[in-house]
MOPAC internal coordinates of N, CA, C and O (Angstrom, degrees):
PM7 1SCF
backbone

  N    0.0000 0     0.00 0     0.00 0    0    0    0
  C    1.3770 1     0.00 0     0.00 0    1    0    0
  C    1.5141 1   113.51 1     0.00 0    2    1    0
  O    1.2310 1   116.36 1   -53.53 1    3    2    1
  N    1.2594 1   124.52 1   126.47 1    3    2    1
  C    1.3736 1   129.00 1  -175.79 1    5    3    2
  C    1.5709 1   112.22 1   -74.96 1    6    5    3
  O    1.2310 1   123.10 1   -45.92 1    7    6    5
  N    1.3395 1   111.66 1   134.08 1    7    6    5
  C    1.5246 1   110.25 1  -178.75 1    9    7    6
  C    1.5150 1   107.44 1   -99.57 1   10    9    7
  O    1.2310 1   123.43 1   -19.93 1   11   10    9
  N    1.3456 1   111.03 1   160.07 1   11   10    9
  C    1.4893 1   115.63 1  -176.67 1   13   11   10
  C    1.5011 1   109.98 1   -81.77 1   14   13   11
  O    1.2310 1   120.31 1   -27.26 1   15   14   13
  N    1.2061 1   117.01 1   152.74 1   15   14   13
  C    1.4516 1   128.17 1   176.61 1   17   15   14
  C    1.4217 1   114.38 1   -87.15 1   18   17   15
  O    1.2310 1   121.70 1   162.58 1   19   18   17
  N    1.3773 1   114.36 1   -17.42 1   19   18   17
  C    1.4178 1   122.90 1  -172.02 1   21   19   18
  C    1.5529 1   105.08 1   -79.48 1   22   21   19
  O    1.2310 1   120.25 1   -39.82 1   23   22   21
  N    1.3770 1   117.13 1   140.18 1   23   22   21
  C    1.4391 1   120.61 1   176.33 1   25   23   22
  C    1.5596 1   109.79 1   -65.46 1   26   25   23
  O    1.2310 1   120.85 1   -22.74 1   27   26   25
  N    1.2692 1   115.99 1   157.26 1   27   26   25
  C    1.5607 1   122.83 1  -176.81 1   29   27   26
  C    1.4826 1   108.89 1   -65.54 1   30   29   27
  O    1.2310 1   116.78 1   162.61 1   31   30   29
  N    1.2350 1   123.72 1   -17.39 1   31   30   29
  C    1.4920 1   118.13 1  -177.08 1   33   31   30
  C    1.6191 1   110.64 1   -95.67 1   34   33   31
  O    1.2310 1   119.65 1  -171.10 1   35   34   33
  N    1.3670 1   118.28 1     8.90 1   35   34   33
  C    1.3527 1   118.06 1  -179.30 1   37   35   34
  C    1.4278 1   111.41 1   -69.26 1   38   37   35
  O    1.2310 1   119.81 1   -38.57 1   39   38   37
  N    1.3603 1   117.97 1   141.43 1   39   38   37
  C    1.4532 1   124.49 1  -171.07 1   41   39   38
  C    1.6048 1   104.06 1   -87.78 1   42   41   39
  O    1.2310 1   120.83 1   -34.61 1   43   42   41
  N    1.3136 1   116.02 1   145.39 1   43   42   41
  C    1.3793 1   127.15 1   173.37 1   45   43   42
  C    1.6566 1   106.43 1   -72.00 1   46   45   43
  O    1.2310 1   120.05 1   -23.81 1   47   46   45
  N    1.3136 1   117.50 1   156.19 1   47   46   45
  C    1.4423 1   120.65 1   176.05 1   49   47   46
  C    1.6046 1   110.65 1   -50.22 1   50   49   47
  O    1.2310 1   123.45 1   134.44 1   51   50   49
  N    1.2700 1   110.98 1   -45.56 1   51   50   49
  C    1.5672 1   112.79 1  -177.55 1   53   51   50
  C    1.5600 1   110.31 1   -64.95 1   54   53   51
  O    1.2310 1   120.75 1   140.68 1   55   54   53
  N    1.3760 1   116.18 1   -39.32 1   55   54   53
  C    1.4457 1   112.52 1   177.36 1   57   55   54
  C    1.5112 1   116.78 1   -76.69 1   58   57   55
  O    1.2310 1   119.01 1   158.35 1   59   58   57
  N    1.1713 1   119.50 1   -21.65 1   59   58   57
  C    1.4134 1   128.52 1   170.48 1   61   59   58
  C    1.5542 1   106.88 1   -65.85 1   62   61   59
  O    1.2310 1   117.55 1   122.80 1   63   62   61
  N    1.2644 1   122.28 1   -57.20 1   63   62   61
  C    1.3325 1   127.06 1   175.12 1   65   63   62
  C    1.4637 1   116.26 1   -53.02 1   66   65   63
  O    1.2310 1   121.18 1   137.04 1   67   66   65
  N    1.3771 1   115.35 1   -42.96 1   67   66   65
  C    1.5676 1   117.48 1   176.08 1   69   67   66
  C    1.5178 1   111.77 1   -66.80 1   70   69   67
  O    1.2310 1   121.67 1   142.48 1   71   70   69
  N    1.3979 1   114.40 1   -37.52 1   71   70   69
  C    1.5353 1   114.50 1  -179.78 1   73   71   70
  C    1.5535 1   110.19 1   -67.97 1   74   73   71
  O    1.2310 1   121.97 1   143.99 1   75   74   73
  N    1.3378 1   113.83 1   -36.01 1   75   74   73
  C    1.5381 1   113.78 1   172.69 1   77   75   74
  C    1.5501 1   115.23 1   -62.11 1   78   77   75
  O    1.2310 1   119.37 1   140.76 1   79   78   77
  N    1.3011 1   118.81 1   -39.24 1   79   78   77
  C    1.4482 1   126.04 1   173.00 1   81   79   78
  C    1.5580 1   110.65 1   -53.89 1   82   81   79
  O    1.2310 1   124.21 1   124.10 1   83   82   81
  N    1.3641 1   109.53 1   -55.90 1   83   82   81
  C    1.4732 1   116.40 1   177.43 1   85   83   82
  C    1.5677 1   116.60 1   -53.74 1   86   85   83
  O    1.2310 1   123.20 1   134.32 1   87   86   85
  N    1.2453 1   111.47 1   -45.68 1   87   86   85
  C    1.5082 1   117.83 1   178.92 1   89   87   86
  C    1.5064 1   110.10 1   -66.59 1   90   89   87
  O    1.2310 1   119.98 1   139.64 1   91   90   89
  N    1.2907 1   117.64 1   -40.36 1   91   90   89
  C    1.5306 1   119.54 1   174.25 1   93   91   90
  C    1.5495 1   108.08 1   -60.56 1   94   93   91
  O    1.2310 1   118.44 1   131.82 1   95   94   93
  N    1.3288 1   120.57 1   -48.18 1   95   94   93
  C    1.4539 1   122.06 1   177.98 1   97   95   94
  C    1.5421 1   111.86 1   -55.19 1   98   97   95
  O    1.2310 1   121.44 1   131.81 1   99   98   97
  N    1.3200 1   114.85 1   -48.19 1   99   98   97
  C    1.4494 1   119.93 1   178.60 1  101   99   98
  C    1.4816 1   111.42 1   -57.59 1  102  101   99
  O    1.2310 1   116.79 1   134.74 1  103  102  101
  N    1.3706 1   123.71 1   -45.26 1  103  102  101
  C    1.4061 1   126.43 1   178.90 1  105  103  102
  C    1.5754 1   110.80 1   -59.51 1  106  105  103
  O    1.2310 1   121.06 1   132.69 1  107  106  105
  N    1.4257 1   115.57 1   -47.31 1  107  106  105
  C    1.2722 1   117.31 1  -177.19 1  109  107  106
  C    1.4870 1   116.84 1   -62.95 1  110  109  107
  O    1.2310 1   120.79 1   142.29 1  111  110  109
  N    1.3502 1   116.10 1   -37.71 1  111  110  109
  C    1.4459 1   126.64 1   177.89 1  113  111  110
  C    1.5512 1   105.08 1   -60.30 1  114  113  111
  O    1.2310 1   119.03 1   129.25 1  115  114  113
  N    1.2914 1   119.46 1   -50.75 1  115  114  113
  C    1.4368 1   122.29 1  -177.37 1  117  115  114
  C    1.5952 1   109.57 1   -66.54 1  118  117  115
  O    1.2310 1   116.45 1   147.36 1  119  118  117
  N    1.2339 1   124.35 1   -32.64 1  119  118  117
  C    1.4534 1   129.27 1   170.78 1  121  119  118
  C    1.4949 1   111.53 1   -61.12 1  122  121  119
  O    1.2310 1   119.55 1   135.65 1  123  122  121
  N    1.3369 1   118.46 1   -44.35 1  123  122  121
  C    1.3678 1   126.90 1   177.65 1  125  123  122
  C    1.5550 1   110.76 1   -64.25 1  126  125  123
  O    1.2310 1   122.55 1   135.20 1  127  126  125
  N    1.3959 1   112.72 1   -44.80 1  127  126  125
  C    1.4326 1   113.78 1   176.18 1  129  127  126
  C    1.4730 1   118.97 1   -62.42 1  130  129  127
  O    1.2310 1   122.83 1   151.47 1  131  130  129
  N    1.2635 1   112.18 1   -28.53 1  131  130  129
  C    1.5662 1   117.46 1   177.66 1  133  131  130
  C    1.5039 1   113.92 1   -57.60 1  134  133  131
  O    1.2310 1   120.66 1   152.48 1  135  134  133
  N    1.3526 1   116.35 1   -27.52 1  135  134  133
  C    1.4073 1   121.49 1  -177.68 1  137  135  134
  C    1.5384 1   112.62 1   -79.67 1  138  137  135
  O    1.2310 1   120.22 1   173.56 1  139  138  137
  N    1.2964 1   117.18 1    -6.44 1  139  138  137
  C    1.3939 1   119.48 1   178.83 1  141  139  138
  C    1.6138 1   110.83 1   -69.76 1  142  141  139
  O    1.2310 1   119.09 1   -60.39 1  143  142  141
  N    1.2695 1   119.35 1   119.61 1  143  142  141
  C    1.4270 1   123.94 1  -176.87 1  145  143  142
  C    1.6322 1   117.14 1   -61.16 1  146  145  143
  O    1.2310 1   122.01 1   134.91 1  147  146  145
  N    1.2590 1   113.76 1   -45.09 1  147  146  145
  C    1.4313 1   122.80 1   179.25 1  149  147  146
  C    1.4726 1   115.20 1   -73.26 1  150  149  147
  O    1.2310 1   122.52 1   -55.89 1  151  150  149
  N    1.3409 1   112.78 1   124.11 1  151  150  149
  C    1.6749 1   114.85 1  -172.78 1  153  151  150
  C    1.4863 1   106.53 1   -67.81 1  154  153  151
  O    1.2310 1   116.33 1   142.02 1  155  154  153
  N    1.4367 1   124.58 1   -37.98 1  155  154  153
  C    1.4419 1   121.58 1   179.04 1  157  155  154
  C    1.4432 1   117.80 1   -66.93 1  158  157  155
  O    1.2310 1   122.75 1   142.67 1  159  158  157
  N    1.3209 1   112.33 1   -37.33 1  159  158  157
  C    1.5086 1   121.91 1   172.50 1  161  159  158
  C    1.4647 1   110.70 1   -61.60 1  162  161  159
  O    1.2310 1   119.78 1   133.70 1  163  162  161
  N    1.2829 1   118.03 1   -46.30 1  163  162  161
  C    1.4680 1   126.88 1  -176.28 1  165  163  162
  C    1.6057 1   105.72 1   -61.58 1  166  165  163
  O    1.2310 1   121.68 1   131.79 1  167  166  165
  N    1.3341 1   114.40 1   -48.21 1  167  166  165
  C    1.5792 1   116.00 1  -175.29 1  169  167  166
  C    1.5041 1   107.19 1   -67.45 1  170  169  167
  O    1.2310 1   120.54 1   140.51 1  171  170  169
  N    1.4027 1   116.57 1   -39.49 1  171  170  169
  C    1.5006 1   115.95 1  -178.74 1  173  171  170
  C    1.5295 1   110.72 1   -61.91 1  174  173  171
  O    1.2310 1   118.42 1   133.83 1  175  174  173
  N    1.3574 1   120.61 1   -46.17 1  175  174  173
  C    1.5004 1   121.42 1   176.48 1  177  175  174
  C    1.4386 1   114.80 1   -63.76 1  178  177  175
  O    1.2310 1   119.99 1   142.64 1  179  178  177
  N    1.3460 1   117.62 1   -37.36 1  179  178  177
  C    1.4454 1   118.44 1   177.75 1  181  179  178
  C    1.5215 1   114.53 1   -64.37 1  182  181  179
  O    1.2310 1   122.09 1   138.77 1  183  182  181
  N    1.4184 1   113.61 1   -41.23 1  183  182  181
  C    1.4873 1   118.03 1   176.47 1  185  183  182
  C    1.4524 1   109.21 1   -71.53 1  186  185  183
  O    1.2310 1   117.55 1   144.18 1  187  186  185
  N    1.3813 1   122.26 1   -35.82 1  187  186  185
  C    1.5073 1   118.41 1   173.65 1  189  187  186
  C    1.4587 1   115.56 1   -57.75 1  190  189  187
  O    1.2310 1   121.62 1   129.34 1  191  190  189
  N    1.4428 1   114.50 1   -50.66 1  191  190  189
  C    1.4980 1   117.08 1   179.14 1  193  191  190
  C    1.4503 1   113.62 1   -61.08 1  194  193  191
  O    1.2310 1   119.46 1   143.77 1  195  194  193
  N    1.3039 1   118.63 1   -36.23 1  195  194  193
  C    1.5320 1   122.91 1   177.48 1  197  195  194
  C    1.6472 1   111.49 1   -59.79 1  198  197  195
  O    1.2310 1   125.91 1   128.32 1  199  198  197
  N    1.3359 1   106.25 1   -51.68 1  199  198  197
  C    1.4083 1   114.25 1  -177.87 1  201  199  198
  C    1.5577 1   114.78 1   -60.74 1  202  201  199
  O    1.2310 1   123.02 1   138.58 1  203  202  201
  N    1.4672 1   111.82 1   -41.42 1  203  202  201
  C    1.5910 1   114.52 1   176.95 1  205  203  202
  C    1.4228 1   112.31 1   -62.61 1  206  205  203
  O    1.2310 1   120.73 1   138.77 1  207  206  205
  N    1.3614 1   116.21 1   -41.23 1  207  206  205
  C    1.4329 1   119.75 1  -175.04 1  209  207  206
  C    1.4969 1   109.18 1   -68.13 1  210  209  207
  O    1.2310 1   118.69 1   139.22 1  211  210  209
  N    1.3180 1   120.10 1   -40.78 1  211  210  209
  C    1.3960 1   125.57 1  -179.78 1  213  211  210
  C    1.6660 1   109.04 1   -69.80 1  214  213  211
  O    1.2310 1   118.38 1   145.46 1  215  214  213
  N    1.3527 1   120.70 1   -34.54 1  215  214  213
  C    1.3615 1   121.51 1   177.38 1  217  215  214
  C    1.4711 1   112.63 1   -69.14 1  218  217  215
  O    1.2310 1   119.78 1   147.42 1  219  218  217
  N    1.3454 1   118.03 1   -32.58 1  219  218  217
  C    1.4965 1   122.53 1  -178.65 1  221  219  218
  C    1.5204 1   111.32 1   -97.88 1  222  221  219
  O    1.2310 1   119.19 1  -168.42 1  223  222  221
  N    1.2821 1   119.15 1    11.58 1  223  222  221
  C    1.4635 1   125.11 1  -175.08 1  225  223  222
  C    1.5905 1   111.26 1   -56.25 1  226  225  223
  O    1.2310 1   121.00 1   140.18 1  227  226  225
  N    1.3534 1   115.70 1   -39.82 1  227  226  225
  C    1.4887 1   118.19 1  -179.40 1  229  227  226
  C    1.5716 1   114.30 1   -95.09 1  230  229  227
  O    1.2310 1   119.65 1  -162.89 1  231  230  229
  N    1.4112 1   118.28 1    17.11 1  231  230  229
  C    1.3880 1   120.70 1   179.41 1  233  231  230
  C    1.4793 1   106.68 1   -67.06 1  234  233  231
  O    1.2310 1   118.59 1   -42.41 1  235  234  233
  N    1.3769 1   120.29 1   137.59 1  235  234  233
  C    1.3939 1   121.05 1   177.54 1  237  235  234
  C    1.4602 1   113.75 1  -124.34 1  238  237  235
  O    1.2310 1   120.49 1  -171.76 1  239  238  237
  N    1.3263 1   116.67 1     8.24 1  239  238  237
  C    1.4707 1   118.04 1   179.90 1  241  239  238
  C    1.5066 1   112.43 1   -62.84 1  242  241  239
  O    1.2310 1   122.86 1   -47.12 1  243  242  241
  N    1.3438 1   112.12 1   132.88 1  243  242  241
  C    1.5470 1   108.62 1   179.81 1  245  243  242
  C    1.5274 1   104.89 1  -111.13 1  246  245  243
  O    1.2310 1   122.55 1   -39.76 1  247  246  245
  N    1.3060 1   112.71 1   140.24 1  247  246  245
  C    1.4652 1   120.43 1   176.94 1  249  247  246
  C    1.4549 1   110.65 1  -115.11 1  250  249  247
  O    1.2310 1   119.89 1   -12.64 1  251  250  249
  N    1.3107 1   117.81 1   167.36 1  251  250  249
  C    1.5116 1   124.55 1  -178.00 1  253  251  250
  C    1.5346 1   105.89 1   -69.13 1  254  253  251
  O    1.2310 1   120.65 1   -31.75 1  255  254  253
  N    1.2887 1   116.36 1   148.25 1  255  254  253
  C    1.4758 1   120.98 1   176.00 1  257  255  254
  C    1.5259 1   113.28 1   -49.14 1  258  257  255
  O    1.2310 1   118.08 1   142.67 1  259  258  257
  N    1.2211 1   121.27 1   -37.33 1  259  258  257
  C    1.4443 1   123.57 1  -174.94 1  261  259  258
  C    1.6974 1   104.79 1   -74.42 1  262  261  259
  O    1.2310 1   120.73 1   145.03 1  263  262  261
  N    1.2618 1   116.20 1   -34.97 1  263  262  261
  C    1.5262 1   118.41 1   178.88 1  265  263  262
  C    1.5142 1   106.85 1   -70.82 1  266  265  263
  O    1.2310 1   119.27 1   138.31 1  267  266  265
  N    1.2699 1   119.00 1   -41.69 1  267  266  265
  C    1.4580 1   126.06 1  -179.44 1  269  267  266
  C    1.4578 1   108.70 1   -57.64 1  270  269  267
  O    1.2310 1   117.53 1   129.88 1  271  270  269
  N    1.3370 1   122.30 1   -50.12 1  271  270  269
  C    1.4159 1   125.93 1  -171.76 1  273  271  270
  C    1.5091 1   103.68 1   -68.91 1  274  273  271
  O    1.2310 1   119.23 1   133.90 1  275  274  273
  N    1.3872 1   119.08 1   -46.10 1  275  274  273
  C    1.4604 1   122.05 1  -176.21 1  277  275  274
  C    1.6442 1   106.63 1   -61.82 1  278  277  275
  O    1.2310 1   118.13 1   141.72 1  279  278  277
  N    1.2948 1   121.17 1   -38.28 1  279  278  277
  C    1.3776 1   120.73 1  -172.49 1  281  279  278
  C    1.6336 1   106.83 1   -70.27 1  282  281  279
  O    1.2310 1   120.75 1   139.65 1  283  282  281
  N    1.4064 1   116.17 1   -40.35 1  283  282  281
  C    1.4268 1   121.96 1  -179.11 1  285  283  282
  C    1.6122 1   108.78 1   -60.76 1  286  285  283
  O    1.2310 1   121.28 1   135.69 1  287  286  285
  N    1.2397 1   115.15 1   -44.31 1  287  286  285
  C    1.4486 1   124.90 1  -176.56 1  289  287  286
  C    1.6420 1   109.83 1   -66.48 1  290  289  287
  O    1.2310 1   122.57 1   136.46 1  291  290  289
  N    1.3904 1   112.68 1   -43.54 1  291  290  289
  C    1.4493 1   119.12 1   176.12 1  293  291  290
  C    1.5257 1   108.13 1   -62.06 1  294  293  291
  O    1.2310 1   118.80 1   125.34 1  295  294  293
  N    1.3416 1   119.90 1   -54.66 1  295  294  293
  C    1.4189 1   124.70 1  -175.75 1  297  295  294
  C    1.6664 1   108.33 1   -56.13 1  298  297  295
  O    1.2310 1   121.13 1   135.28 1  299  298  297
  N    1.2658 1   115.44 1   -44.72 1  299  298  297
  C    1.4865 1   115.09 1  -179.09 1  301  299  298
  C    1.5676 1   109.17 1   -65.57 1  302  301  299
  O    1.2310 1   123.44 1   138.98 1  303  302  301
  N    1.2256 1   111.00 1   -41.02 1  303  302  301
  C    1.6230 1   116.35 1  -179.06 1  305  303  302
  C    1.5440 1   104.91 1   -59.59 1  306  305  303
  O    1.2310 1   120.10 1   125.21 1  307  306  305
  N    1.2956 1   117.41 1   -54.79 1  307  306  305
  C    1.4945 1   113.46 1   179.80 1  309  307  306
  C    1.4307 1   118.04 1   -54.00 1  310  309  307
  O    1.2310 1   119.45 1   132.31 1  311  310  309
  N    1.2692 1   118.65 1   -47.69 1  311  310  309
  C    1.4550 1   126.73 1   176.94 1  313  311  310
  C    1.6786 1   109.60 1   -58.36 1  314  313  311
  O    1.2310 1   121.15 1   136.98 1  315  314  313
  N    1.3283 1   115.41 1   -43.02 1  315  314  313
  C    1.3917 1   112.77 1  -175.96 1  317  315  314
  C    1.5222 1   112.13 1   -74.91 1  318  317  315
  O    1.2310 1   121.23 1   146.17 1  319  318  317
  N    1.3750 1   115.26 1   -33.83 1  319  318  317
  C    1.4862 1   119.66 1   173.12 1  321  319  318
  C    1.5313 1   112.93 1   -60.91 1  322  321  319
  O    1.2310 1   121.70 1   133.97 1  323  322  321
  N    1.3189 1   114.36 1   -46.03 1  323  322  321
  C    1.5420 1   119.96 1   175.52 1  325  323  322
  C    1.5462 1   112.50 1   -59.70 1  326  325  323
  O    1.2310 1   122.01 1   142.16 1  327  326  325
  N    1.2710 1   113.76 1   -37.84 1  327  326  325
  C    1.5576 1   113.42 1   178.61 1  329  327  326
  C    1.4244 1   110.27 1   -75.74 1  330  329  327
  O    1.2310 1   115.70 1   150.52 1  331  330  329
  N    1.3165 1   125.77 1   -29.48 1  331  330  329
  C    1.5203 1   126.93 1   177.04 1  333  331  330
  C    1.4831 1   108.89 1   -70.53 1  334  333  331
  O    1.2310 1   119.82 1   136.15 1  335  334  333
  N    1.4629 1   117.95 1   -43.85 1  335  334  333
  C    1.3912 1   122.82 1  -176.16 1  337  335  334
  C    1.5253 1   112.52 1   -61.34 1  338  337  335
  O    1.2310 1   124.58 1   135.87 1  339  338  337
  N    1.4430 1   108.82 1   -44.13 1  339  338  337
  C    1.4719 1   120.12 1   173.65 1  341  339  338
  C    1.5039 1   111.89 1   -56.64 1  342  341  339
  O    1.2310 1   120.55 1   133.99 1  343  342  341
  N    1.2404 1   116.56 1   -46.01 1  343  342  341
  C    1.4999 1   123.95 1  -175.21 1  345  343  342
  C    1.5594 1   107.05 1   -65.00 1  346  345  343
  O    1.2310 1   121.03 1   137.78 1  347  346  345
  N    1.4045 1   115.64 1   -42.22 1  347  346  345
  C    1.5097 1   122.44 1   178.08 1  349  347  346
  C    1.5131 1   111.84 1   -66.20 1  350  349  347
  O    1.2310 1   119.38 1   143.78 1  351  350  349
  N    1.2442 1   118.78 1   -36.22 1  351  350  349
  C    1.5347 1   125.62 1  -178.88 1  353  351  350
  C    1.4651 1   104.99 1   -71.92 1  354  353  351
  O    1.2310 1   117.30 1   135.78 1  355  354  353
  N    1.4279 1   122.74 1   -44.22 1  355  354  353
  C    1.3511 1   125.62 1   176.97 1  357  355  354
  C    1.4999 1   111.76 1   -56.76 1  358  357  355
  O    1.2310 1   120.57 1   126.48 1  359  358  357
  N    1.3239 1   116.52 1   -53.52 1  359  358  357
  C    1.4553 1   124.85 1   177.14 1  361  359  358
  C    1.4942 1   114.43 1   -52.74 1  362  361  359
  O    1.2310 1   120.29 1   136.90 1  363  362  361
  N    1.3492 1   117.06 1   -43.10 1  363  362  361
  C    1.4378 1   126.66 1   176.28 1  365  363  362
  C    1.5374 1   110.80 1   -57.43 1  366  365  363
  O    1.2310 1   124.35 1   132.31 1  367  366  365
  N    1.3321 1   109.27 1   -47.69 1  367  366  365
  C    1.5031 1   112.67 1  -176.22 1  369  367  366
  C    1.5260 1   108.93 1   -69.17 1  370  369  367
  O    1.2310 1   117.75 1   147.78 1  371  370  369
  N    1.3267 1   121.88 1   -32.22 1  371  370  369
  C    1.3874 1   121.28 1   176.38 1  373  371  370
  C    1.6074 1   112.51 1   -62.08 1  374  373  371
  O    1.2310 1   121.73 1   144.56 1  375  374  373
  N    1.3074 1   114.28 1   -35.44 1  375  374  373
  C    1.4511 1   121.05 1  -177.90 1  377  375  374
  C    1.5614 1   105.53 1   -74.32 1  378  377  375
  O    1.2310 1   116.91 1   143.09 1  379  378  377
  N    1.3163 1   123.48 1   -36.91 1  379  378  377
  C    1.3928 1   121.67 1  -177.76 1  381  379  378
  C    1.5634 1   111.11 1   -76.74 1  382  381  379
  O    1.2310 1   120.96 1   145.64 1  383  382  381
  N    1.3560 1   115.78 1   -34.36 1  383  382  381
  C    1.5365 1   117.97 1   174.41 1  385  383  382
  C    1.3378 1   110.45 1   -72.10 1  386  385  383
  O    1.2310 1   120.10 1   180.00 1  387  386  385

């Protein structure tokens, strides 16, 4: 029987694609966080995102492609909504002050 020349840690195509999706989500979250006007809020959100991704780094649960796409869209929507609401709150505070 022929042995594989690939190292044991080589990702399968499915794992590679999943990793790319997660990295894309992380980049999009960081891009959305950059729009937060308040420095302390921006730092908090950036640290939160970093810790969540680190905490889930070893997650191996596989979901169906439809679920994966839906999860990515929901996560991006949540972050974008949070960024917009923080921006609105910051603008409102400027008007009050």
